[in-house]
FIKOLZA-1660 file (N, C-alpha, C; in steps of 0.1 Angstrom, whole numbers, plus 5000, padded with zeros to 4 digits):
% residues 186
   i   px   py   pz ch aa at
   1 1834 1077 1340  A  M  N
   1 1824 1070 1348  A  M CA
   1 1821 1056 1342  A  M  C
   2 1827 1053 1331  A  F  N
   2 1826 1039 1326  A  F CA
   2 1838 1030 1328  A  F  C
   3 1845 1033 1339  A  T  N
   3 1857 1025 1342  A  T CA
   3 1855 1018 1355  A  T  C
   4 1862 1007 1357  A  K  N
   4 1861 1000 1369  A  K CA
   4 1867 1008 1381  A  K  C
   5 1877 1016 1378  A  E  N
   5 1883 1024 1389  A  E CA
   5 1873 1034 1394  A  E  C
   6 1865 1040 1385  A  Y  N
   6 1855 1050 1390  A  Y CA
   6 1845 1043 1400  A  Y  C
   7 1840 1032 1396  A  W  N
   7 1830 1025 1405  A  W CA
   7 1837 1019 1417  A  W  C
   8 1849 1014 1415  A  R  N
   8 1857 1009 1427  A  R CA
   8 1859 1020 1437  A  R  C
   9 1863 1032 1432  A  S  N
   9 1865 1043 1442  A  S CA
   9 1853 1047 1449  A  S  C
  10 1841 1046 1443  A  S  N
  10 1829 1049 1450  A  S CA
  10 1825 1039 1460  A  S  C
  11 1826 1026 1456  A  F  N
  11 1823 1015 1466  A  F CA
  11 1833 1014 1477  A  F  C
  12 1845 1019 1474  A  A  N
  12 1856 1018 1485  A  A CA
  12 1852 1028 1496  A  A  C
  13 1845 1038 1494  A  K  N
  13 1841 1048 1504  A  K CA
  13 1833 1041 1515  A  K  C
  14 1827 1029 1512  A  L  N
  14 1819 1022 1522  A  L CA
  14 1828 1015 1532  A  L  C
  15 1841 1015 1529  A  K  N
  15 1851 1008 1538  A  K CA
  15 1859 1019 1546  A  K  C
  16 1857 1031 1543  A  D  N
  16 1865 1042 1549  A  D CA
  16 1857 1048 1560  A  D  C
  17 1862 1048 1572  A  I  N
  17 1854 1053 1584  A  I CA
  17 1850 1068 1582  A  I  C
  18 1859 1076 1576  A  R  N
  18 1855 1090 1574  A  R CA
  18 1843 1091 1565  A  R  C
  19 1843 1084 1554  A  Y  N
  19 1831 1084 1545  A  Y CA
  19 1819 1078 1551  A  Y  C
  20 1821 1067 1559  A  L  N
  20 1810 1061 1566  A  L CA
  20 1803 1071 1575  A  L  C
  21 1811 1079 1582  A  A  N
  21 1805 1089 1591  A  A CA
  21 1797 1099 1583  A  A  C
  22 1802 1103 1571  A  I  N
  22 1795 1112 1562  A  I CA
  22 1782 1106 1557  A  I  C
  23 1783 1093 1553  A  I  N
  23 1771 1086 1549  A  I CA
  23 1760 1085 1560  A  I  C
  24 1765 1082 1572  A  G  N
  24 1756 1082 1583  A  G CA
  24 1749 1095 1586  A  G  C
  25 1757 1106 1585  A  L  N
  25 1751 1119 1587  A  L CA
  25 1741 1122 1576  A  L  C
  26 1744 1119 1564  A  M  N
  26 1735 1121 1553  A  M CA
  26 1722 1113 1554  A  M  C
  27 1723 1100 1559  A  I  N
  27 1712 1092 1561  A  I CA
  27 1703 1099 1571  A  I  C
  28 1709 1104 1582  A  A  N
  28 1701 1111 1592  A  A CA
  28 1694 1124 1586  A  A  C
  29 1701 1131 1578  A  L  N
  29 1696 1143 1572  A  L CA
  29 1684 1140 1563  A  L  C
  30 1686 1129 1555  A  K  N
  30 1676 1125 1545  A  K CA
  30 1664 1120 1553  A  K  C
  31 1666 1113 1564  A  F  N
  31 1654 1109 1572  A  F CA
  31 1647 1120 1578  A  F  C
  32 1654 1130 1583  A  I  N
  32 1647 1142 1589  A  I CA
  32 1640 1150 1579  A  I  C
  33 1647 1152 1568  A  L  N
  33 1640 1160 1557  A  L CA
  33 1629 1153 1550  A  L  C
  34 1629 1139 1551  A  N  N
  34 1618 1131 1545  A  N CA
  34 1606 1133 1554  A  N  C
  35 1607 1136 1566  A  Q  N
  35 1596 1138 1575  A  Q CA
  35 1589 1151 1573  A  Q  C
  36 1596 1161 1567  A  I  N
  36 1591 1174 1565  A  I CA
  36 1585 1175 1551  A  I  C
  37 1572 1175 1550  A  R  N
  37 1565 1174 1537  A  R CA
  37 1554 1185 1537  A  R  C
  38 1553 1191 1525  A  I  N
  38 1543 1201 1522  A  I CA
  38 1533 1194 1513  A  I  C
  39 1521 1190 1518  A  P  N
  39 1512 1183 1509  A  P CA
  39 1507 1191 1498  A  P  C
  40 1506 1185 1486  A  V  N
  40 1501 1192 1474  A  V CA
  40 1488 1186 1470  A  V  C
  41 1487 1173 1469  A  S  N
  41 1475 1166 1466  A  S CA
  41 1476 1151 1470  A  S  C
  42 1467 1143 1466  A  D  N
  42 1467 1129 1470  A  D CA
  42 1481 1123 1467  A  D  C
  43 1488 1119 1477  A  N  N
  43 1501 1112 1476  A  N CA
  43 1511 1120 1469  A  N  C
  44 1511 1134 1470  A  L  N
  44 1520 1143 1463  A  L CA
  44 1524 1153 1473  A  L  C
  45 1537 1154 1475  A  N  N
  45 1543 1163 1485  A  N CA
  45 1555 1171 1480  A  N  C
  46 1557 1183 1485  A  V  N
  46 1569 1190 1482  A  V CA
  46 1579 1186 1494  A  V  C
  47 1591 1182 1490  A  M  N
  47 1601 1178 1500  A  M CA
  47 1615 1183 1496  A  M  C
  48 1624 1183 1506  A  F  N
  48 1637 1189 1503  A  F CA
  48 1648 1178 1506  A  F  C
  49 1644 1166 1507  A  S  N
  49 1654 1155 1509  A  S CA
  49 1664 1153 1498  A  S  C
  50 1661 1159 1486  A  F  N
  50 1670 1158 1475  A  F CA
  50 1684 1165 1477  A  F  C
  51 1684 1174 1486  A  V  N
  51 1696 1182 1489  A  V CA
  51 1707 1173 1495  A  V  C
  52 1705 1166 1506  A  P  N
  52 1715 1157 1511  A  P CA
  52 1718 1145 1502  A  P  C
  53 1708 1141 1494  A  V  N
  53 1711 1131 1484  A  V CA
  53 1722 1135 1474  A  V  C
  54 1720 1147 1469  A  A  N
  54 1730 1153 1459  A  A CA
  54 1744 1155 1466  A  A  C
  55 1744 1161 1478  A  I  N
  55 1757 1163 1485  A  I CA
  55 1764 1150 1487  A  I  C
  56 1757 1140 1492  A  E  N
  56 1762 1127 1494  A  E CA
  56 1768 1121 1481  A  E  C
  57 1760 1121 1471  A  A  N
  57 1764 1115 1458  A  A CA
  57 1776 1122 1452  A  A  C
  58 1778 1135 1455  A  M  N
  58 1789 1143 1450  A  M CA
  58 1802 1138 1458  A  M  C
  59 1800 1135 1470  A  I  N
  59 1812 1131 1479  A  I CA
  59 1815 1116 1477  A  I  C
  60 1806 1107 1478  A  V  N
  60 1809 1093 1478  A  V CA
  60 1807 1086 1465  A  V  C
  61 1800 1092 1455  A  G  N
  61 1798 1086 1442  A  G CA
  61 1786 1078 1441  A  G  C
  62 1783 1073 1429  A  P  N
  62 1770 1066 1427  A  P CA
  62 1769 1053 1434  A  P  C
  63 1780 1045 1435  A  G  N
  63 1779 1032 1441  A  G CA
  63 1775 1033 1456  A  G  C
  64 1783 1040 1464  A  A  N
  64 1781 1042 1478  A  A CA
  64 1768 1049 1480  A  A  C
  65 1764 1059 1472  A  A  N
  65 1752 1066 1474  A  A CA
  65 1740 1057 1472  A  A  C
  66 1741 1048 1462  A  M  N
  66 1729 1038 1460  A  M CA
  66 1727 1030 1473  A  M  C
  67 1738 1025 1479  A  V  N
  67 1737 1017 1491  A  V CA
  67 1731 1025 1502  A  V  C
  68 1735 1038 1503  A  S  N
  68 1730 1047 1513  A  S CA
  68 1715 1049 1511  A  S  C
  69 1711 1050 1498  A  A  N
  69 1697 1052 1495  A  A CA
  69 1688 1040 1499  A  A  C
  70 1693 1028 1497  A  A  N
  70 1686 1016 1501  A  A CA
  70 1684 1016 1516  A  A  C
  71 1695 1019 1524  A  V  N
  71 1694 1020 1538  A  V CA
  71 1684 1031 1542  A  V  C
  72 1685 1042 1536  A  T  N
  72 1676 1053 1540  A  T CA
  72 1661 1049 1537  A  T  C
  73 1658 1043 1526  A  D  N
  73 1645 1039 1523  A  D CA
  73 1640 1029 1533  A  D  C
  74 1648 1020 1537  A  T  N
  74 1644 1010 1547  A  T CA
  74 1641 1016 1560  A  T  C
  75 1650 1025 1565  A  L  N
  75 1648 1032 1577  A  L CA
  75 1635 1041 1577  A  L  C
  76 1634 1048 1566  A  V  N
  76 1622 1057 1565  A  V CA
  76 1609 1049 1566  A  V  C
  77 1609 1037 1559  A  T  N
  77 1597 1029 1559  A  T CA
  77 1595 1023 1573  A  T  C
  78 1605 1019 1580  A  M  N
  78 1604 1012 1593  A  M CA
  78 1600 1022 1604  A  M  C
  79 1605 1035 1603  A  L  N
  79 1604 1044 1614  A  L CA
  79 1594 1055 1612  A  L  C
  80 1587 1055 1600  A  S  N
  80 1577 1066 1598  A  S CA
  80 1564 1060 1594  A  S  C
  81 1554 1067 1594  A  S  N
  81 1540 1062 1591  A  S CA
  81 1535 1068 1578  A  S  C
  82 1543 1071 1568  A  W  N
  82 1539 1078 1556  A  W CA
  82 1533 1068 1546  A  W  C
  83 1534 1055 1548  A  G  N
  83 1528 1046 1539  A  G CA
  83 1534 1032 1540  A  G  C
  84 1529 1023 1532  A  P  N
  84 1534 1009 1532  A  P CA
  84 1548 1008 1526  A  P  C
  85 1555 0997 1529  A  Y  N
  85 1568 0995 1522  A  Y CA
  85 1564 0990 1508  A  Y  C
  86 1571 0995 1499  A  F  N
  86 1569 0991 1485  A  F CA
  86 1583 0992 1478  A  F  C
  87 1587 0981 1472  A  P  N
  87 1601 0980 1466  A  P CA
  87 1603 0990 1455  A  P  C
  88 1592 0995 1449  A  G  N
  88 1593 1005 1438  A  G CA
  88 1599 1018 1443  A  G  C
  89 1595 1022 1455  A  Y  N
  89 1600 1034 1461  A  Y CA
  89 1615 1033 1465  A  Y  C
  90 1619 1021 1469  A  L  N
  90 1633 1018 1471  A  L CA
  90 1641 1020 1458  A  L  C
  91 1635 1014 1447  A  L  N
  91 1642 1016 1434  A  L CA
  91 1643 1030 1430  A  L  C
  92 1632 1038 1433  A  S  N
  92 1632 1052 1429  A  S CA
  92 1643 1060 1437  A  S  C
  93 1645 1057 1450  A  R  N
  93 1655 1063 1458  A  R CA
  93 1669 1060 1453  A  R  C
  94 1671 1047 1450  A  V  N
  94 1684 1042 1445  A  V CA
  94 1687 1049 1431  A  V  C
  95 1677 1050 1422  A  L  N
  95 1679 1056 1409  A  L CA
  95 1683 1071 1411  A  L  C
  96 1676 1078 1420  A  G  N
  96 1679 1092 1422  A  G CA
  96 1693 1094 1427  A  G  C
  97 1698 1085 1436  A  S  N
  97 1712 1086 1440  A  S CA
  97 1722 1083 1429  A  S  C
  98 1718 1073 1421  A  L  N
  98 1726 1069 1409  A  L CA
  98 1728 1081 1400  A  L  C
  99 1717 1088 1397  A  I  N
  99 1717 1099 1387  A  I CA
  99 1725 1110 1393  A  I  C
 100 1723 1114 1405  A  F  N
 100 1731 1125 1411  A  F CA
 100 1746 1121 1411  A  F  C
 101 1749 1108 1415  A  G  N
 101 1763 1104 1415  A  G CA
 101 1769 1105 1401  A  G  C
 102 1762 1100 1391  A  L  N
 102 1768 1101 1377  A  L CA
 102 1771 1115 1373  A  L  C
 103 1762 1124 1377  A  F  N
 103 1764 1138 1372  A  F CA
 103 1773 1147 1381  A  F  C
 104 1775 1143 1394  A  L  N
 104 1782 1151 1403  A  L CA
 104 1795 1146 1408  A  L  C
 105 1798 1133 1408  A  Y  N
 105 1809 1127 1413  A  Y CA
 105 1821 1127 1404  A  Y  C
 106 1832 1132 1408  A  R  N
 106 1845 1133 1400  A  R CA
 106 1843 1139 1387  A  R  C
 107 1836 1149 1386  A  T  N
 107 1833 1156 1373  A  T CA
 107 1833 1171 1375  A  T  C
 108 1834 1178 1365  A  R  N
 108 1834 1193 1366  A  R CA
 108 1819 1197 1369  A  R  C
 109 1818 1205 1379  A  F  N
 109 1805 1209 1384  A  F CA
 109 1800 1221 1376  A  F  C
 110 1788 1220 1370  A  T  N
 110 1782 1231 1363  A  T CA
 110 1767 1232 1366  A  T  C
 111 1761 1243 1362  A  L  N
 111 1747 1245 1364  A  L CA
 111 1740 1235 1355  A  L  C
 112 1745 1233 1343  A  W  N
 112 1738 1225 1333  A  W CA
 112 1737 1210 1337  A  W  C
 113 1748 1205 1343  A  K  N
 113 1748 1192 1349  A  K CA
 113 1738 1190 1360  A  K  C
 114 1738 1200 1369  A  T  N
 114 1729 1200 1380  A  T CA
 114 1715 1200 1375  A  T  C
 115 1712 1209 1365  A  A  N
 115 1698 1210 1359  A  A CA
 115 1694 1197 1352  A  A  C
 116 1703 1191 1345  A  L  N
 116 1700 1178 1338  A  L CA
 116 1698 1167 1347  A  L  C
 117 1706 1166 1358  A  A  N
 117 1704 1155 1368  A  A CA
 117 1691 1157 1375  A  A  C
 118 1688 1169 1379  A  K  N
 118 1675 1171 1386  A  K CA
 118 1663 1169 1377  A  K  C
 119 1664 1173 1364  A  A  N
 119 1653 1171 1354  A  A CA
 119 1651 1156 1352  A  A  C
 120 1662 1148 1351  A  L  N
 120 1660 1133 1349  A  L CA
 120 1654 1127 1361  A  L  C
 121 1657 1132 1373  A  I  N
 121 1651 1127 1385  A  I CA
 121 1637 1131 1386  A  I  C
 122 1634 1144 1384  A  N  N
 122 1620 1149 1385  A  N CA
 122 1611 1142 1375  A  N  C
 123 1615 1141 1362  A  Y  N
 123 1606 1135 1352  A  Y CA
 123 1607 1120 1351  A  Y  C
 124 1619 1115 1351  A  G  N
 124 1621 1100 1350  A  G CA
 124 1617 1092 1362  A  G  C
 125 1622 1097 1373  A  V  N
 125 1620 1090 1386  A  V CA
 125 1607 1094 1393  A  V  C
 126 1605 1107 1395  A  N  N
 126 1594 1112 1403  A  N CA
 126 1581 1111 1395  A  N  C
 127 1581 1116 1382  A  V  N
 127 1568 1116 1375  A  V CA
 127 1565 1102 1369  A  V  C
 128 1574 1096 1362  A  A  N
 128 1572 1083 1355  A  A CA
 128 1571 1072 1365  A  A  C
 129 1581 1069 1372  A  L  N
 129 1581 1058 1382  A  L CA
 129 1572 1061 1394  A  L  C
 130 1573 1073 1399  A  G  N
 130 1564 1076 1411  A  G CA
 130 1550 1074 1408  A  G  C
 131 1546 1078 1396  A  S  N
 131 1532 1077 1392  A  S CA
 131 1528 1062 1390  A  S  C
 132 1537 1055 1385  A  L  N
 132 1535 1040 1383  A  L CA
 132 1533 1034 1397  A  L  C
 133 1542 1037 1406  A  W  N
 133 1541 1031 1420  A  W CA
 133 1528 1035 1426  A  W  C
 134 1525 1048 1426  A  S  N
 134 1512 1052 1432  A  S CA
 134 1500 1046 1426  A  S  C
 135 1500 1044 1413  A  S  N
 135 1489 1037 1406  A  S CA
 135 1488 1023 1411  A  S  C
 136 1499 1016 1412  A  M  N
 136 1499 1002 1416  A  M CA
 136 1494 1001 1431  A  M  C
 137 1498 1010 1439  A  L  N
 137 1495 1010 1453  A  L CA
 137 1481 1015 1457  A  L  C
 138 1477 1025 1450  A  Y  N
 138 1464 1032 1454  A  Y CA
 138 1453 1031 1445  A  Y  C
 139 1455 1024 1433  A  G  N
 139 1444 1021 1425  A  G CA
 139 1439 1031 1415  A  G  C
 140 1443 1043 1415  A  K  N
 140 1439 1053 1406  A  K CA
 140 1447 1051 1393  A  K  C
 141 1442 1057 1382  A  A  N
 141 1449 1056 1369  A  A CA
 141 1463 1062 1370  A  A  C
 142 1472 1057 1362  A  F  N
 142 1486 1062 1361  A  F CA
 142 1485 1077 1357  A  F  C
 143 1477 1080 1347  A  L  N
 143 1476 1094 1342  A  L CA
 143 1471 1104 1353  A  L  C
 144 1463 1099 1362  A  Y  N
 144 1459 1108 1373  A  Y CA
 144 1471 1113 1381  A  Y  C
 145 1479 1103 1385  A  Y  N
 145 1491 1106 1393  A  Y CA
 145 1502 1113 1384  A  Y  C
 146 1503 1109 1372  A  A  N
 146 1513 1115 1363  A  A CA
 146 1510 1130 1360  A  A  C
 147 1497 1133 1359  A  G  N
 147 1493 1147 1356  A  G CA
 147 1497 1156 1367  A  G  C
 148 1493 1153 1379  A  T  N
 148 1495 1162 1391  A  T CA
 148 1510 1162 1394  A  T  C
 149 1517 1151 1392  A  S  N
 149 1531 1150 1395  A  S CA
 149 1539 1158 1385  A  S  C
 150 1535 1158 1372  A  L  N
 150 1542 1165 1361  A  L CA
 150 1541 1180 1364  A  L  C
 151 1529 1185 1368  A  I  N
 151 1527 1199 1371  A  I CA
 151 1536 1203 1383  A  I  C
 152 1536 1195 1394  A  K  N
 152 1544 1199 1406  A  K CA
 152 1558 1199 1402  A  K  C
 153 1563 1188 1396  A  N  N
 153 1578 1187 1393  A  N CA
 153 1582 1198 1383  A  N  C
 154 1574 1202 1374  A  T  N
 154 1577 1212 1364  A  T CA
 154 1578 1226 1371  A  T  C
 155 1569 1229 1380  A  I  N
 155 1569 1241 1387  A  I CA
 155 1581 1242 1397  A  I  C
 156 1584 1231 1404  A  L  N
 156 1595 1231 1413  A  L CA
 156 1609 1230 1407  A  L  C
 157 1610 1225 1395  A  L  N
 157 1623 1222 1389  A  L CA
 157 1633 1234 1389  A  L  C
 158 1629 1246 1384  A  P  N
 158 1639 1257 1385  A  P CA
 158 1643 1261 1399  A  P  C
 159 1634 1261 1408  A  F  N
 159 1637 1264 1422  A  F CA
 159 1647 1254 1428  A  F  C
 160 1644 1241 1426  A  E  N
 160 1652 1230 1431  A  E CA
 160 1666 1231 1425  A  E  C
 161 1667 1234 1412  A  V  N
 161 1680 1235 1405  A  V CA
 161 1688 1246 1411  A  V  C
 162 1682 1258 1413  A  L  N
 162 1689 1269 1418  A  L CA
 162 1693 1267 1432  A  L  C
 163 1685 1261 1441  A  I  N
 163 1689 1258 1455  A  I CA
 163 1700 1249 1455  A  I  C
 164 1699 1238 1447  A  L  N
 164 1710 1228 1447  A  L CA
 164 1723 1234 1441  A  L  C
 165 1722 1241 1431  A  Y  N
 165 1734 1247 1425  A  Y CA
 165 1741 1256 1434  A  Y  C
 166 1734 1265 1440  A  A  N
 166 1740 1275 1449  A  A CA
 166 1746 1269 1461  A  A  C
 167 1739 1259 1467  A  L  N
 167 1744 1252 1479  A  L CA
 167 1756 1244 1476  A  L  C
 168 1756 1236 1465  A  L  N
 168 1768 1228 1461  A  L CA
 168 1779 1237 1458  A  L  C
 169 1777 1248 1450  A  K  N
 169 1788 1257 1447  A  K CA
 169 1794 1263 1459  A  K  C
 170 1786 1266 1470  A  A  N
 170 1792 1271 1482  A  A CA
 170 1799 1260 1490  A  A  C
 171 1795 1247 1489  A  L  N
 171 1801 1237 1496  A  L CA
 171 1814 1231 1490  A  L  C
 172 1816 1233 1477  A  I  N
 172 1827 1227 1470  A  I CA
 172 1840 1231 1476  A  I  C
 173 1843 1244 1478  A  P  N
 173 1856 1248 1484  A  P CA
 173 1859 1241 1497  A  P  C
 174 1850 1242 1507  A  P  N
 174 1853 1235 1520  A  P CA
 174 1855 1219 1518  A  P  C
 175 1847 1214 1509  A  M  N
 175 1848 1199 1507  A  M CA
 175 1861 1196 1500  A  M  C
 176 1865 1204 1491  A  R  N
 176 1878 1202 1484  A  R CA
 176 1889 1203 1494  A  R  C
 177 1889 1214 1502  A  K  N
 177 1899 1216 1512  A  K CA
 177 1901 1205 1522  A  K  C
 178 1890 1198 1525  A  R  N
 178 1891 1187 1534  A  R CA
 178 1893 1173 1527  A  R  C
 179 1895 1174 1514  A  G  N
 179 1898 1162 1506  A  G CA
 179 1886 1153 1504  A  G  C
 180 1874 1158 1505  A  L  N
 180 1862 1150 1503  A  L CA
 180 1858 1148 1489  A  L  C
 181 1862 1158 1481  A  I  N
 181 1859 1157 1466  A  I CA
 181 1872 1159 1459  A  I  C
 182 1872 1155 1446  A  S  N
 182 1884 1156 1438  A  S CA
 182 1887 1170 1433  A  S  C
 183 1899 1173 1429  A  D  N
 183 1902 1186 1424  A  D CA
 183 1895 1189 1411  A  D  C
 184 1890 1179 1404  A  T  N
 184 1884 1181 1391  A  T CA
 184 1870 1187 1393  A  T  C
 185 1864 1187 1405  A  T  N
 185 1851 1192 1408  A  T CA
 185 1853 1207 1411  A  T  C
 186 1852 1215 1400  A  I  N
 186 1854 1230 1402  A  I CA
 186 1841 1237 1399  A  I  C
% end
């Protein structure tokens, strides 16, 4: 992942019509799943849009997935009424795609990598950055948002990891058969 070829191969997917179609499909899925929210508390929801984010990152890599995340955030902000545009949320989406891409693209697929990627996203992006953005936007203390977000993300983490692992494990053979992922992703 620290080579030019790794990143070049990911960004090259943005020029391939087959991968652009997949990215478009994933943007649509992310948009749809972003509209389905289960409210927990003030500005805190349970969502399942992380699933297509992970699938997309596994297929196209971190570079192309980050571009897709930026497009998704822009579309979600323009076409939905969930809140104001804020660049911090765009950064959070991009970082989530980057993390999934680094852990899932062109690498051996394991439960531990899935769990570590999801934990970094839950705690680093959702709790730390999400609480900072909410505090900046809505005026309550960082610790108010961090406390509720920490509880929610901790409770959901094992379920999210199991859902993601089982789904990706089931999708790897057909994706490999169609040449969408490398043979090293076992």
